C-alpha positions, 0 to 999 in steps of 0.5 A, a space after each residue: 617554544 622557550 629557548 634554553 641555555 644551550 641556545 645562547 652563545 652569550 648570557 649576561 646578567 647584571 654585568 657591572 665593572 667599576 674602575 674606582 668610582 667610574 662606572 664603566 658597565 652598569 648592570 647590563 643584561 643581555 643574550 646572544 643566540 648562537 649562529 647570530 651576528 649581534 651588534 653592540 653600538 655606543 659612542 666612545 667610552 660608552 662601555 663596549 670594549 669593557 663589556 667585550 673584555 669581560 666577556 673574554 675574561 680579561 677583566 673581571 666583573 665588579 658584579 654580575 655574572 655572564 656565561 660564553 659558550 657555557 663557560 663561565 667568564 670567571 671561573 672558566 676563562 681559559 676554556 672560553 679563549 680556546 674557542 673564540 676568536 678575538 680581533 681588535 681595531 688595531 688588527 693585532 698583526 706583527 708588521 715586521 712579520 710576513 703574511 705566512 708568518 703571522 698565520 703560522 704564529 697565531 696557529 701555533 698560538 691556538 695549537 694548530 699545527 702540521 696538516 691542519 695549519 697548512 689546510 687553514 692557511 690555504 683557506 684563509 689566503 683564499 678567503 682574504 684574497 691574499 694568494 700569492 702574497 704570502 710572502 709579503 711583509 704585513 706592514 707593506 699591506 694596505 688597511 683593507 688587506 691587513 683587515 682581512 688578514 687579522 680576521 683569518 688569524 682570529 678563525 685559524 683555529 675555527 672558533 665557535 665564536 668571534 669577538 670583533 672590536 671595531 673591526 672596520 675602524 679607518 678602513 675604506 668603505 669598499 674594504 669594509 663591504 668586502 669584510 662584511 661580505 666575509 662576516 655573512 659567510 662565517 655567520 651562515 657557516 654557524 659562527 657566532 659573531 659579536 661586533 661593536 660598530 659605530 657604522 649604522 649601515 653595518 649595524 642594519 645588517 646585524 640580526 640583533 643590536 644592543 645600544 649602549 650609552 654611559 655604561 647602560 643598555 638603552 635599547 635592544 632587539 632586532 633593527 626592525 624592533 628598535 626602529 618600531 619601538 624606540 622611536 618617539 616622533 616622526 621624521 622629516 627629511 629637509 633638502 636644502 642648499 644650507 644645511 650648516 644654517 638650517 640646522 642651528 636655526 631649526 635647533 633654536 626654535 625649540 619646537 622639535 625633539 631632534 635636529 641632526 645632519 644626515 648626509 647632505 640632508 637635514 632630519 628633524 624628529 617632530 610629534 606634529 609632523 604635518 603642522 611643522 612640515 609647512 612651518 620648517 619650509 616657512 622658517 628657512 625660506 624667510 632666512 634665505 635658505 633655499 628649500 627644495 623638499 620637506 618629506 616624512 620618511 620612515 626613521 632610519 636606525 641613525 635616527 633612532 641611535 641619535 635619539 635614544 642617546 639623547 634621551 639617556 643623556 637627558 635621563 642622566 642629567 
């Protein structure tokens, strides 16, 4: 069945933004289906935030067009803002207000008042685990609590779509996991979510992903599709006692597509894994590096992201 315009929360076509001579977003086209979690990945300065600001109607595109929830981002930006929630990595909260006062403020901003406001506040406090802390100053909350309060402020008016710009930056892993559990619940309830992130474990749980590099989309699809179609070569995982020495040694050999640190392990991308498996062991052993294992593994999303970004850099050079 062919998808219609009504199936999409976002449609972007050749969306472009220049700042003087700098091309921040370079003719990107993509769609976000209603009710899905769409991940937008890229290094700092790649164009993620500029793209979101255009979709929110805060920055006018230099060329191209986009529609959000069926509304044109230039001509109908006010209609879009009534129907979406936005959360930045700075959380957009007032630290000198209490938890309850922040929710009152954001509720009033979106026209949520009276009984509906009381009901929404009760829901958000329970969702965020902040029951009993309503009168605590927001500035006294930990990063994880502020994060959940900021999410609550962004959804107090029950928006159709959420835009989250690096919402878990600087938050501890346990709080990140709890935050994503909240996002899954919202998505299951029908809320469309577009989130920028640089955490690959988060990206794995998005239904669709787009990689952006130097303002250009370099890959788009589900995590499974991207891993199946965008990875050039196979991945060897090297467990050794000195990865800090192994990485420059393997890179200097000039035989491999990519060599990168992955936790305490070294990932080597190669087009001839059978021949290079033994070669890697021999090279490292001769250098006095103890090798515990060299195994071929399925590429992770991080492997694909690094390889795709490297190809984009080479083609742009």
